PDB file as gemmi writes it, atoms N, CA and C in Angstrom:
CRYST1    1.000    1.000    1.000  90.00  90.00  90.00 P 1                      
ATOM      1  N   UNK A   1     -24.735 -30.162   1.369  1.00  0.00           N  
ATOM      2  CA  UNK A   1     -23.364 -29.552   1.399  1.00  0.00           C  
ATOM      3  C   UNK A   1     -23.511 -28.024   0.748  1.00  0.00           C  
ATOM      4  N   UNK A   2     -22.788 -27.478   1.416  1.00  0.00           N  
ATOM      5  CA  UNK A   2     -22.848 -25.988   1.192  1.00  0.00           C  
ATOM      6  C   UNK A   2     -21.644 -25.676   0.287  1.00  0.00           C  
ATOM      7  N   UNK A   3     -20.770 -26.434  -0.338  1.00  0.00           N  
ATOM      8  CA  UNK A   3     -19.482 -26.459  -1.210  1.00  0.00           C  
ATOM      9  C   UNK A   3     -18.327 -26.777  -0.611  1.00  0.00           C  
ATOM     10  N   UNK A   4     -17.343 -26.572  -1.175  1.00  0.00           N  
ATOM     11  CA  UNK A   4     -16.029 -27.403  -0.603  1.00  0.00           C  
ATOM     12  C   UNK A   4     -15.052 -26.242  -1.246  1.00  0.00           C  
ATOM     13  N   UNK A   5     -13.849 -26.345  -0.610  1.00  0.00           N  
ATOM     14  CA  UNK A   5     -12.718 -25.237  -1.130  1.00  0.00           C  
ATOM     15  C   UNK A   5     -11.476 -26.248  -1.792  1.00  0.00           C  
ATOM     16  N   UNK A   6     -11.252 -26.179  -3.110  1.00  0.00           N  
ATOM     17  CA  UNK A   6     -10.165 -26.920  -3.469  1.00  0.00           C  
ATOM     18  C   UNK A   6      -9.184 -26.305  -3.379  1.00  0.00           C  
ATOM     19  N   UNK A   7      -8.228 -27.534  -2.957  1.00  0.00           N  
ATOM     20  CA  UNK A   7      -6.934 -26.889  -2.651  1.00  0.00           C  
ATOM     21  C   UNK A   7      -5.773 -27.634  -3.631  1.00  0.00           C  
ATOM     22  N   UNK A   8      -5.333 -26.720  -4.783  1.00  0.00           N  
ATOM     23  CA  UNK A   8      -4.539 -27.546  -5.695  1.00  0.00           C  
ATOM     24  C   UNK A   8      -3.140 -27.712  -5.385  1.00  0.00           C  
ATOM     25  N   UNK A   9      -2.654 -28.642  -5.946  1.00  0.00           N  
ATOM     26  CA  UNK A   9      -1.150 -29.109  -5.509  1.00  0.00           C  
ATOM     27  C   UNK A   9      -0.575 -29.127  -7.150  1.00  0.00           C  
ATOM     28  N   UNK A  10       0.680 -28.878  -7.106  1.00  0.00           N  
ATOM     29  CA  UNK A  10       1.367 -29.171  -8.644  1.00  0.00           C  
ATOM     30  C   UNK A  10       1.253 -30.628  -8.773  1.00  0.00           C  
ATOM     31  N   UNK A  11       1.546 -30.823 -10.159  1.00  0.00           N  
ATOM     32  CA  UNK A  11       1.519 -32.413 -10.409  1.00  0.00           C  
ATOM     33  C   UNK A  11       2.190 -33.393  -9.602  1.00  0.00           C  
ATOM     34  N   UNK A  12       3.565 -32.755  -9.154  1.00  0.00           N  
ATOM     35  CA  UNK A  12       4.655 -33.555  -8.545  1.00  0.00           C  
ATOM     36  C   UNK A  12       4.026 -33.837  -7.149  1.00  0.00           C  
ATOM     37  N   UNK A  13       2.716 -33.041  -6.637  1.00  0.00           N  
ATOM     38  CA  UNK A  13       2.264 -33.227  -5.417  1.00  0.00           C  
ATOM     39  C   UNK A  13       2.897 -32.159  -4.587  1.00  0.00           C  
ATOM     40  N   UNK A  14       3.846 -31.502  -4.993  1.00  0.00           N  
ATOM     41  CA  UNK A  14       4.201 -30.224  -4.145  1.00  0.00           C  
ATOM     42  C   UNK A  14       3.373 -29.199  -3.741  1.00  0.00           C  
ATOM     43  N   UNK A  15       3.311 -28.827  -2.774  1.00  0.00           N  
ATOM     44  CA  UNK A  15       2.187 -27.676  -2.565  1.00  0.00           C  
ATOM     45  C   UNK A  15       2.458 -26.348  -3.641  1.00  0.00           C  
ATOM     46  N   UNK A  16       1.334 -25.787  -4.072  1.00  0.00           N  
ATOM     47  CA  UNK A  16       0.955 -24.850  -5.142  1.00  0.00           C  
ATOM     48  C   UNK A  16       1.138 -23.379  -4.572  1.00  0.00           C  
ATOM     49  N   UNK A  17       1.801 -22.656  -4.997  1.00  0.00           N  
ATOM     50  CA  UNK A  17       2.192 -21.098  -4.194  1.00  0.00           C  
ATOM     51  C   UNK A  17       1.903 -20.228  -5.538  1.00  0.00           C  
ATOM     52  N   UNK A  18       1.216 -19.109  -5.334  1.00  0.00           N  
ATOM     53  CA  UNK A  18       0.915 -17.905  -6.126  1.00  0.00           C  
ATOM     54  C   UNK A  18       1.391 -16.732  -5.461  1.00  0.00           C  
ATOM     55  N   UNK A  19       1.695 -15.905  -6.262  1.00  0.00           N  
ATOM     56  CA  UNK A  19       1.798 -14.301  -5.674  1.00  0.00           C  
ATOM     57  C   UNK A  19       0.815 -13.380  -6.277  1.00  0.00           C  
ATOM     58  N   UNK A  20      -0.165 -13.157  -5.495  1.00  0.00           N  
ATOM     59  CA  UNK A  20      -1.617 -12.400  -6.059  1.00  0.00           C  
ATOM     60  C   UNK A  20      -1.403 -10.882  -5.555  1.00  0.00           C  
ATOM     61  N   UNK A  21      -2.273 -10.172  -5.788  1.00  0.00           N  
ATOM     62  CA  UNK A  21      -2.455  -8.676  -5.697  1.00  0.00           C  
ATOM     63  C   UNK A  21      -3.922  -8.383  -5.146  1.00  0.00           C  
ATOM     64  N   UNK A  22      -4.073  -7.928  -4.079  1.00  0.00           N  
ATOM     65  CA  UNK A  22      -5.402  -7.333  -3.580  1.00  0.00           C  
ATOM     66  C   UNK A  22      -5.664  -6.142  -4.543  1.00  0.00           C  
ATOM     67  N   UNK A  23      -6.754  -5.860  -4.948  1.00  0.00           N  
ATOM     68  CA  UNK A  23      -7.084  -4.767  -5.637  1.00  0.00           C  
ATOM     69  C   UNK A  23      -6.876  -3.188  -4.972  1.00  0.00           C  
ATOM     70  N   UNK A  24      -6.969  -3.321  -3.581  1.00  0.00           N  
ATOM     71  CA  UNK A  24      -6.544  -2.295  -3.127  1.00  0.00           C  
ATOM     72  C   UNK A  24      -5.330  -1.759  -3.316  1.00  0.00           C  
ATOM     73  N   UNK A  25      -4.374  -2.660  -2.858  1.00  0.00           N  
ATOM     74  CA  UNK A  25      -2.708  -2.538  -3.250  1.00  0.00           C  
ATOM     75  C   UNK A  25      -2.728  -2.118  -4.516  1.00  0.00           C  
ATOM     76  N   UNK A  26      -3.248  -2.795  -5.838  1.00  0.00           N  
ATOM     77  CA  UNK A  26      -3.050  -2.627  -6.937  1.00  0.00           C  
ATOM     78  C   UNK A  26      -3.645  -1.276  -7.518  1.00  0.00           C  
ATOM     79  N   UNK A  27      -4.568  -0.637  -6.549  1.00  0.00           N  
ATOM     80  CA  UNK A  27      -4.920   0.898  -6.989  1.00  0.00           C  
ATOM     81  C   UNK A  27      -3.909   1.786  -6.338  1.00  0.00           C  
ATOM     82  N   UNK A  28      -3.711   1.390  -5.191  1.00  0.00           N  
ATOM     83  CA  UNK A  28      -2.529   2.292  -4.607  1.00  0.00           C  
ATOM     84  C   UNK A  28      -1.108   2.329  -5.595  1.00  0.00           C  
ATOM     85  N   UNK A  29      -0.663   1.292  -5.871  1.00  0.00           N  
ATOM     86  CA  UNK A  29       0.322   1.084  -6.930  1.00  0.00           C  
ATOM     87  C   UNK A  29       0.470   2.102  -8.012  1.00  0.00           C  
ATOM     88  N   UNK A  30      -1.100   1.939  -8.411  1.00  0.00           N  
ATOM     89  CA  UNK A  30      -1.370   2.495  -9.931  1.00  0.00           C  
ATOM     90  C   UNK A  30      -1.387   4.420  -9.757  1.00  0.00           C  
ATOM     91  N   UNK A  31      -1.666   4.705  -8.283  1.00  0.00           N  
ATOM     92  CA  UNK A  31      -1.603   6.107  -7.720  1.00  0.00           C  
ATOM     93  C   UNK A  31      -0.213   6.348  -7.906  1.00  0.00           C  
ATOM     94  N   UNK A  32       0.511   5.476  -6.973  1.00  0.00           N  
ATOM     95  CA  UNK A  32       2.042   5.943  -7.001  1.00  0.00           C  
ATOM     96  C   UNK A  32       2.667   5.995  -8.355  1.00  0.00           C  
ATOM     97  N   UNK A  33       2.671   5.057  -9.346  1.00  0.00           N  
ATOM     98  CA  UNK A  33       3.308   5.171 -10.548  1.00  0.00           C  
ATOM     99  C   UNK A  33       2.889   6.326 -11.134  1.00  0.00           C  
ATOM    100  N   UNK A  34       1.443   6.710 -11.157  1.00  0.00           N  
ATOM    101  CA  UNK A  34       1.303   7.976 -12.075  1.00  0.00           C  
ATOM    102  C   UNK A  34       1.772   9.260 -11.683  1.00  0.00           C  
ATOM    103  N   UNK A  35       1.864   9.076 -10.125  1.00  0.00           N  
ATOM    104  CA  UNK A  35       2.829  10.414  -9.462  1.00  0.00           C  
ATOM    105  C   UNK A  35       4.181  10.322  -9.210  1.00  0.00           C  
ATOM    106  N   UNK A  36       4.725   9.151 -10.049  1.00  0.00           N  
ATOM    107  CA  UNK A  36       6.232   9.130  -9.779  1.00  0.00           C  
ATOM    108  C   UNK A  36       7.031   9.381 -11.314  1.00  0.00           C  
ATOM    109  N   UNK A  37       7.842  10.387 -11.201  1.00  0.00           N  
ATOM    110  CA  UNK A  37       8.815  10.455 -12.551  1.00  0.00           C  
ATOM    111  C   UNK A  37       9.359   9.314 -12.611  1.00  0.00           C  
ATOM    112  N   UNK A  38      10.180   8.685 -11.728  1.00  0.00           N  
ATOM    113  CA  UNK A  38      11.102   7.497 -11.645  1.00  0.00           C  
ATOM    114  C   UNK A  38      10.321   6.272 -12.659  1.00  0.00           C  
ATOM    115  N   UNK A  39       8.922   6.241 -12.440  1.00  0.00           N  
ATOM    116  CA  UNK A  39       8.191   5.089 -13.139  1.00  0.00           C  
ATOM    117  C   UNK A  39       8.246   5.467 -14.271  1.00  0.00           C  
ATOM    118  N   UNK A  40       8.226   6.482 -15.146  1.00  0.00           N  
ATOM    119  CA  UNK A  40       8.264   6.693 -16.489  1.00  0.00           C  
ATOM    120  C   UNK A  40       9.010   5.796 -17.354  1.00  0.00           C  
ATOM    121  N   UNK A  41       8.618   4.822 -18.303  1.00  0.00           N  
ATOM    122  CA  UNK A  41       9.212   3.972 -19.019  1.00  0.00           C  
ATOM    123  C   UNK A  41       9.812   2.540 -18.529  1.00  0.00           C  
ATOM    124  N   UNK A  42       9.182   2.414 -17.094  1.00  0.00           N  
ATOM    125  CA  UNK A  42       9.667   1.224 -16.151  1.00  0.00           C  
ATOM    126  C   UNK A  42       8.770   0.221 -16.592  1.00  0.00           C  
ATOM    127  N   UNK A  43       9.268  -0.900 -16.470  1.00  0.00           N  
ATOM    128  CA  UNK A  43       8.162  -2.194 -16.110  1.00  0.00           C  
ATOM    129  C   UNK A  43       8.315  -2.497 -14.697  1.00  0.00           C  
ATOM    130  N   UNK A  44       7.190  -2.633 -13.946  1.00  0.00           N  
ATOM    131  CA  UNK A  44       7.277  -2.718 -12.763  1.00  0.00           C  
ATOM    132  C   UNK A  44       6.511  -3.948 -12.126  1.00  0.00           C  
ATOM    133  N   UNK A  45       6.939  -4.803 -11.284  1.00  0.00           N  
ATOM    134  CA  UNK A  45       5.763  -5.939 -10.828  1.00  0.00           C  
ATOM    135  C   UNK A  45       5.264  -5.016  -9.475  1.00  0.00           C  
ATOM    136  N   UNK A  46       3.847  -5.487  -9.713  1.00  0.00           N  
ATOM    137  CA  UNK A  46       2.920  -5.154  -8.650  1.00  0.00           C  
ATOM    138  C   UNK A  46       2.309  -6.377  -7.933  1.00  0.00           C  
ATOM    139  N   UNK A  47       2.364  -6.758  -6.810  1.00  0.00           N  
ATOM    140  CA  UNK A  47       2.048  -7.960  -6.216  1.00  0.00           C  
ATOM    141  C   UNK A  47       1.668  -7.664  -4.690  1.00  0.00           C  
ATOM    142  N   UNK A  48       1.000  -8.785  -4.134  1.00  0.00           N  
ATOM    143  CA  UNK A  48       1.078  -8.462  -2.541  1.00  0.00           C  
ATOM    144  C   UNK A  48       2.134  -8.746  -1.845  1.00  0.00           C  
ATOM    145  N   UNK A  49       2.222  -8.797  -0.421  1.00  0.00           N  
ATOM    146  CA  UNK A  49       3.163  -8.726   0.302  1.00  0.00           C  
ATOM    147  C   UNK A  49       4.179 -10.046   0.149  1.00  0.00           C  
ATOM    148  N   UNK A  50       3.455 -10.982  -0.108  1.00  0.00           N  
ATOM    149  CA  UNK A  50       4.364 -12.236  -0.504  1.00  0.00           C  
ATOM    150  C   UNK A  50       3.337 -13.462  -0.801  1.00  0.00           C  
ATOM    151  N   UNK A  51       4.380 -14.210  -1.729  1.00  0.00           N  
ATOM    152  CA  UNK A  51       3.351 -15.309  -2.122  1.00  0.00           C  
ATOM    153  C   UNK A  51       2.722 -16.130  -1.246  1.00  0.00           C  
ATOM    154  N   UNK A  52       1.496 -16.884  -1.504  1.00  0.00           N  
ATOM    155  CA  UNK A  52       0.994 -17.844  -0.492  1.00  0.00           C  
ATOM    156  C   UNK A  52       0.956 -19.041  -1.056  1.00  0.00           C  
ATOM    157  N   UNK A  53       0.673 -20.114   0.119  1.00  0.00           N  
ATOM    158  CA  UNK A  53       0.394 -21.536  -0.214  1.00  0.00           C  
ATOM    159  C   UNK A  53      -1.046 -21.909  -0.303  1.00  0.00           C  
ATOM    160  N   UNK A  54      -1.562 -22.420  -1.214  1.00  0.00           N  
ATOM    161  CA  UNK A  54      -2.811 -22.905  -1.279  1.00  0.00           C  
ATOM    162  C   UNK A  54      -2.959 -23.862  -0.239  1.00  0.00           C  
ATOM    163  N   UNK A  55      -1.924 -24.716   0.163  1.00  0.00           N  
ATOM    164  CA  UNK A  55      -2.186 -25.850   1.310  1.00  0.00           C  
ATOM    165  C   UNK A  55      -2.323 -24.921   2.832  1.00  0.00           C  
ATOM    166  N   UNK A  56      -2.138 -23.857   2.626  1.00  0.00           N  
ATOM    167  CA  UNK A  56      -2.154 -22.866   3.856  1.00  0.00           C  
ATOM    168  C   UNK A  56      -3.670 -22.282   3.957  1.00  0.00           C  
ATOM    169  N   UNK A  57      -3.593 -21.824   2.827  1.00  0.00           N  
ATOM    170  CA  UNK A  57      -4.829 -20.500   2.642  1.00  0.00           C  
ATOM    171  C   UNK A  57      -6.036 -21.443   2.481  1.00  0.00           C  
ATOM    172  N   UNK A  58      -5.895 -22.167   1.907  1.00  0.00           N  
ATOM    173  CA  UNK A  58      -7.422 -23.390   1.519  1.00  0.00           C  
ATOM    174  C   UNK A  58      -7.929 -23.701   2.655  1.00  0.00           C  
ATOM    175  N   UNK A  59      -7.355 -24.551   3.873  1.00  0.00           N  
ATOM    176  CA  UNK A  59      -7.750 -24.840   4.931  1.00  0.00           C  
ATOM    177  C   UNK A  59      -8.674 -23.752   5.787  1.00  0.00           C  
ATOM    178  N   UNK A  60      -7.740 -22.587   5.752  1.00  0.00           N  
ATOM    179  CA  UNK A  60      -8.168 -21.598   6.417  1.00  0.00           C  
ATOM    180  C   UNK A  60      -9.668 -20.851   5.958  1.00  0.00           C  
ATOM    181  N   UNK A  61      -9.707 -20.838   4.835  1.00  0.00           N  
ATOM    182  CA  UNK A  61     -10.752 -20.433   3.792  1.00  0.00           C  
ATOM    183  C   UNK A  61     -11.779 -21.191   4.042  1.00  0.00           C  
ATOM    184  N   UNK A  62     -11.688 -22.528   4.181  1.00  0.00           N  
ATOM    185  CA  UNK A  62     -12.832 -23.715   4.243  1.00  0.00           C  
ATOM    186  C   UNK A  62     -13.240 -23.361   5.781  1.00  0.00           C  
ATOM    187  N   UNK A  63     -12.282 -23.224   6.772  1.00  0.00           N  
ATOM    188  CA  UNK A  63     -12.795 -22.803   8.260  1.00  0.00           C  
ATOM    189  C   UNK A  63     -13.630 -21.656   8.174  1.00  0.00           C  
ATOM    190  N   UNK A  64     -13.443 -20.430   7.532  1.00  0.00           N  
ATOM    191  CA  UNK A  64     -14.096 -19.248   7.602  1.00  0.00           C  
ATOM    192  C   UNK A  64     -15.649 -19.442   6.721  1.00  0.00           C  
ATOM    193  N   UNK A  65     -15.682 -20.253   5.728  1.00  0.00           N  
ATOM    194  CA  UNK A  65     -16.835 -20.639   5.185  1.00  0.00           C  
ATOM    195  C   UNK A  65     -17.773 -21.578   5.748  1.00  0.00           C  
ATOM    196  N   UNK A  66     -17.046 -22.536   6.627  1.00  0.00           N  
ATOM    197  CA  UNK A  66     -17.797 -23.457   7.457  1.00  0.00           C  
ATOM    198  C   UNK A  66     -17.996 -24.748   6.411  1.00  0.00           C  
ATOM    199  N   UNK A  67     -16.952 -25.001   5.506  1.00  0.00           N  
ATOM    200  CA  UNK A  67     -17.285 -26.054   4.543  1.00  0.00           C  
ATOM    201  C   UNK A  67     -15.771 -27.041   4.738  1.00  0.00           C  
ATOM    202  N   UNK A  68     -15.931 -28.015   3.692  1.00  0.00           N  
ATOM    203  CA  UNK A  68     -14.984 -28.964   3.834  1.00  0.00           C  
ATOM    204  C   UNK A  68     -13.849 -28.354   2.749  1.00  0.00           C  
ATOM    205  N   UNK A  69     -12.689 -29.061   2.789  1.00  0.00           N  
ATOM    206  CA  UNK A  69     -11.636 -28.642   1.677  1.00  0.00           C  
ATOM    207  C   UNK A  69     -11.026 -29.940   1.491  1.00  0.00           C  
ATOM    208  N   UNK A  70     -10.803 -30.095   0.277  1.00  0.00           N  
ATOM    209  CA  UNK A  70      -9.984 -31.282  -0.536  1.00  0.00           C  
ATOM    210  C   UNK A  70      -8.749 -30.608  -1.435  1.00  0.00           C  
ATOM    211  N   UNK A  71      -7.670 -31.323  -1.180  1.00  0.00           N  
ATOM    212  CA  UNK A  71      -6.618 -31.360  -2.047  1.00  0.00           C  
ATOM    213  C   UNK A  71      -6.383 -32.140  -3.287  1.00  0.00           C  
ATOM    214  N   UNK A  72      -6.033 -31.521  -4.452  1.00  0.00           N  
ATOM    215  CA  UNK A  72      -6.072 -32.553  -5.741  1.00  0.00           C  
ATOM    216  C   UNK A  72      -4.615 -32.015  -6.302  1.00  0.00           C  
ATOM    217  N   UNK A  73      -3.916 -32.799  -7.118  1.00  0.00           N  
ATOM    218  CA  UNK A  73      -2.988 -32.722  -8.119  1.00  0.00           C  
ATOM    219  C   UNK A  73      -3.543 -32.085  -9.429  1.00  0.00           C  
ATOM    220  N   UNK A  74      -2.721 -31.092 -10.004  1.00  0.00           N  
ATOM    221  CA  UNK A  74      -3.005 -30.289 -11.107  1.00  0.00           C  
ATOM    222  C   UNK A  74      -2.185 -30.430 -12.014  1.00  0.00           C  
ATOM    223  N   UNK A  75      -2.553 -30.772 -13.188  1.00  0.00           N  
ATOM    224  CA  UNK A  75      -1.491 -30.546 -14.378  1.00  0.00           C  
ATOM    225  C   UNK A  75      -1.398 -29.423 -15.103  1.00  0.00           C  
ATOM    226  N   UNK A  76      -0.008 -28.990 -15.141  1.00  0.00           N  
ATOM    227  CA  UNK A  76       0.240 -27.783 -15.999  1.00  0.00           C  
ATOM    228  C   UNK A  76       0.179 -26.420 -14.936  1.00  0.00           C  
ATOM    229  N   UNK A  77       0.271 -26.472 -13.791  1.00  0.00           N  
ATOM    230  CA  UNK A  77       0.102 -25.203 -13.047  1.00  0.00           C  
ATOM    231  C   UNK A  77       1.568 -25.428 -12.217  1.00  0.00           C  
ATOM    232  N   UNK A  78       1.980 -24.287 -11.857  1.00  0.00           N  
ATOM    233  CA  UNK A  78       3.570 -23.859 -11.559  1.00  0.00           C  
ATOM    234  C   UNK A  78       3.717 -23.041 -10.292  1.00  0.00           C  
ATOM    235  N   UNK A  79       4.020 -23.016  -9.216  1.00  0.00           N  
ATOM    236  CA  UNK A  79       4.283 -22.068  -8.414  1.00  0.00           C  
ATOM    237  C   UNK A  79       5.067 -20.855  -9.058  1.00  0.00           C  
ATOM    238  N   UNK A  80       4.502 -19.757  -8.595  1.00  0.00           N  
ATOM    239  CA  UNK A  80       5.523 -18.560  -9.047  1.00  0.00           C  
ATOM    240  C   UNK A  80       5.352 -17.550  -7.651  1.00  0.00           C  
ATOM    241  N   UNK A  81       6.485 -16.421  -7.997  1.00  0.00           N  
ATOM    242  CA  UNK A  81       6.459 -15.619  -6.755  1.00  0.00           C  
ATOM    243  C   UNK A  81       7.032 -14.256  -7.586  1.00  0.00           C  
ATOM    244  N   UNK A  82       6.914 -13.277  -7.294  1.00  0.00           N  
ATOM    245  CA  UNK A  82       7.450 -12.122  -7.704  1.00  0.00           C  
ATOM    246  C   UNK A  82       8.226 -11.051  -6.950  1.00  0.00           C  
ATOM    247  N   UNK A  83       9.100 -10.383  -7.771  1.00  0.00           N  
ATOM    248  CA  UNK A  83       9.803  -9.510  -7.020  1.00  0.00           C  
ATOM    249  C   UNK A  83       9.575  -8.098  -6.909  1.00  0.00           C  
ATOM    250  N   UNK A  84       8.923  -7.545  -5.753  1.00  0.00           N  
ATOM    251  CA  UNK A  84       8.522  -6.298  -5.834  1.00  0.00           C  
ATOM    252  C   UNK A  84       9.424  -5.461  -5.400  1.00  0.00           C  
ATOM    253  N   UNK A  85      10.716  -5.461  -5.215  1.00  0.00           N  
ATOM    254  CA  UNK A  85      11.718  -4.561  -4.757  1.00  0.00           C  
ATOM    255  C   UNK A  85      11.827  -3.325  -5.599  1.00  0.00           C  
ATOM    256  N   UNK A  86      11.228  -3.551  -6.970  1.00  0.00           N  
ATOM    257  CA  UNK A  86      11.719  -2.420  -7.562  1.00  0.00           C  
ATOM    258  C   UNK A  86      10.643  -1.359  -7.429  1.00  0.00           C  
ATOM    259  N   UNK A  87       9.028  -1.879  -7.324  1.00  0.00           N  
ATOM    260  CA  UNK A  87       8.247  -1.148  -6.829  1.00  0.00           C  
ATOM    261  C   UNK A  87       8.514  -0.186  -5.401  1.00  0.00           C  
ATOM    262  N   UNK A  88       8.999  -1.018  -4.588  1.00  0.00           N  
ATOM    263  CA  UNK A  88       9.239  -0.504  -3.310  1.00  0.00           C  
ATOM    264  C   UNK A  88      10.122   0.802  -3.573  1.00  0.00           C  
ATOM    265  N   UNK A  89      11.110   0.390  -3.986  1.00  0.00           N  
ATOM    266  CA  UNK A  89      12.500   1.239  -4.152  1.00  0.00           C  
ATOM    267  C   UNK A  89      11.723   2.595  -5.136  1.00  0.00           C  
ATOM    268  N   UNK A  90      11.338   2.270  -6.211  1.00  0.00           N  
ATOM    269  CA  UNK A  90      11.052   3.458  -7.080  1.00  0.00           C  
ATOM    270  C   UNK A  90       9.635   4.325  -6.711  1.00  0.00           C  
ATOM    271  N   UNK A  91       8.883   3.346  -6.145  1.00  0.00           N  
ATOM    272  CA  UNK A  91       7.397   4.241  -6.036  1.00  0.00           C  
ATOM    273  C   UNK A  91       7.170   4.345  -4.529  1.00  0.00           C  
ATOM    274  N   UNK A  92       7.759   3.516  -3.619  1.00  0.00           N  
ATOM    275  CA  UNK A  92       7.656   3.695  -2.165  1.00  0.00           C  
ATOM    276  C   UNK A  92       6.695   2.746  -1.987  1.00  0.00           C  
ATOM    277  N   UNK A  93       6.201   1.779  -2.715  1.00  0.00           N  
ATOM    278  CA  UNK A  93       5.007   0.796  -2.766  1.00  0.00           C  
ATOM    279  C   UNK A  93       5.327  -0.209  -1.284  1.00  0.00           C  
ATOM    280  N   UNK A  94       4.113  -0.163  -0.653  1.00  0.00           N  
ATOM    281  CA  UNK A  94       4.112  -1.024   0.572  1.00  0.00           C  
ATOM    282  C   UNK A  94       2.714  -1.658   0.559  1.00  0.00           C  
ATOM    283  N   UNK A  95       2.727  -2.841   0.057  1.00  0.00           N  
ATOM    284  CA  UNK A  95       1.435  -3.647   0.133  1.00  0.00           C  
ATOM    285  C   UNK A  95       0.923  -4.127   1.312  1.00  0.00           C  
ATOM    286  N   UNK A  96      -0.325  -3.952   1.725  1.00  0.00           N  
ATOM    287  CA  UNK A  96      -0.965  -4.151   2.780  1.00  0.00           C  
ATOM    288  C   UNK A  96      -1.577  -5.275   3.011  1.00  0.00           C  
ATOM    289  N   UNK A  97      -2.346  -5.856   2.122  1.00  0.00           N  
ATOM    290  CA  UNK A  97      -3.172  -7.018   2.062  1.00  0.00           C  
ATOM    291  C   UNK A  97      -2.914  -8.176   1.538  1.00  0.00           C  
ATOM    292  N   UNK A  98      -2.445  -9.209   2.323  1.00  0.00           N  
ATOM    293  CA  UNK A  98      -2.051 -10.541   1.789  1.00  0.00           C  
ATOM    294  C   UNK A  98      -3.258 -11.285   1.621  1.00  0.00           C  
ATOM    295  N   UNK A  99      -3.157 -12.468   1.137  1.00  0.00           N  
ATOM    296  CA  UNK A  99      -4.306 -13.147   0.518  1.00  0.00           C  
ATOM    297  C   UNK A  99      -5.389 -13.428   1.384  1.00  0.00           C  
ATOM    298  N   UNK A 100      -5.246 -13.582   2.527  1.00  0.00           N  
ATOM    299  CA  UNK A 100      -6.184 -14.126   3.663  1.00  0.00           C  
ATOM    300  C   UNK A 100      -6.937 -12.772   3.799  1.00  0.00           C  
ATOM    301  N   UNK A 101      -6.362 -11.648   3.702  1.00  0.00           N  
ATOM    302  CA  UNK A 101      -7.355 -10.331   3.989  1.00  0.00           C  
ATOM    303  C   UNK A 101      -8.182 -10.032   2.752  1.00  0.00           C  
ATOM    304  N   UNK A 102      -7.611 -10.456   1.789  1.00  0.00           N  
ATOM    305  CA  UNK A 102      -8.333 -10.418   0.440  1.00  0.00           C  
ATOM    306  C   UNK A 102      -9.658 -11.134   0.584  1.00  0.00           C  
ATOM    307  N   UNK A 103      -9.334 -12.508   0.861  1.00  0.00           N  
ATOM    308  CA  UNK A 103     -10.359 -13.648   0.759  1.00  0.00           C  
ATOM    309  C   UNK A 103     -11.567 -13.404   2.067  1.00  0.00           C  
ATOM    310  N   UNK A 104     -10.947 -12.671   3.499  1.00  0.00           N  
ATOM    311  CA  UNK A 104     -11.922 -12.507   4.157  1.00  0.00           C  
ATOM    312  C   UNK A 104     -12.871 -11.489   3.784  1.00  0.00           C  
ATOM    313  N   UNK A 105     -12.135 -10.231   3.015  1.00  0.00           N  
ATOM    314  CA  UNK A 105     -13.051  -9.041   2.657  1.00  0.00           C  
ATOM    315  C   UNK A 105     -14.138  -9.621   1.641  1.00  0.00           C  
ATOM    316  N   UNK A 106     -13.504 -10.441   0.747  1.00  0.00           N  
ATOM    317  CA  UNK A 106     -14.333 -11.222  -0.233  1.00  0.00           C  
ATOM    318  C   UNK A 106     -15.830 -11.994   0.403  1.00  0.00           C  
ATOM    319  N   UNK A 107     -15.359 -12.499   1.517  1.00  0.00           N  
ATOM    320  CA  UNK A 107     -16.244 -13.581   2.188  1.00  0.00           C  
ATOM    321  C   UNK A 107     -17.504 -12.329   2.932  1.00  0.00           C  
ATOM    322  N   UNK A 108     -16.931 -11.541   3.318  1.00  0.00           N  
ATOM    323  CA  UNK A 108     -17.866 -10.323   4.139  1.00  0.00           C  
ATOM    324  C   UNK A 108     -18.758  -9.938   3.115  1.00  0.00           C  
ATOM    325  N   UNK A 109     -18.577  -9.476   1.794  1.00  0.00           N  
ATOM    326  CA  UNK A 109     -19.062  -9.334   0.960  1.00  0.00           C  
ATOM    327  C   UNK A 109     -20.356 -10.306   0.227  1.00  0.00           C  
ATOM    328  N   UNK A 110     -19.597 -11.484   0.305  1.00  0.00           N  
ATOM    329  CA  UNK A 110     -20.500 -12.392  -0.271  1.00  0.00           C  
ATOM    330  C   UNK A 110     -21.669 -12.904   0.618  1.00  0.00           C  
ATOM    331  N   UNK A 111     -21.268 -12.728   2.224  1.00  0.00           N  
ATOM    332  CA  UNK A 111     -22.226 -13.012   3.026  1.00  0.00           C  
ATOM    333  C   UNK A 111     -23.446 -12.135   3.573  1.00  0.00           C  
ATOM    334  N   UNK A 112     -23.050 -10.810   3.152  1.00  0.00           N  
ATOM    335  CA  UNK A 112     -23.822  -9.591   3.233  1.00  0.00           C  
ATOM    336  C   UNK A 112     -25.041  -9.442   1.998  1.00  0.00           C  
ATOM    337  N   UNK A 113     -26.272  -9.623   2.552  1.00  0.00           N  
ATOM    338  CA  UNK A 113     -27.314  -9.482   1.685  1.00  0.00           C  
ATOM    339  C   UNK A 113     -27.236  -8.028   0.886  1.00  0.00           C  
ATOM    340  N   UNK A 114     -27.660  -7.977  -0.574  1.00  0.00           N  
ATOM    341  CA  UNK A 114     -27.682  -7.023  -0.834  1.00  0.00           C  
ATOM    342  C   UNK A 114     -29.096  -6.355  -1.339  1.00  0.00           C  
TER     343      UNK A 114                                                      
END                                                                             
């Protein structure tokens, strides 16, 4: 067996979602903030285009990797999403990379011999 993708669920059994950010979008947001007078003194959320569900991304990742996946309930985890409207308005931030874009890029780097 070459591995398995874990697909977490909340303790209640509800699908678990997170709102993460690809490093390429984070870097772009940093440049936009440094160049923006409107950003001075502001707290601004930076995240990807939208939250994702592990129950959707996990099986897709497993298929890309050619491995199995399994769901499990986890204690102490809670779904969340972030509003990036302030970043859109103040900075012109437009995230381009969803979680599957990030994971596919990571897999390309993982599969490529160094």
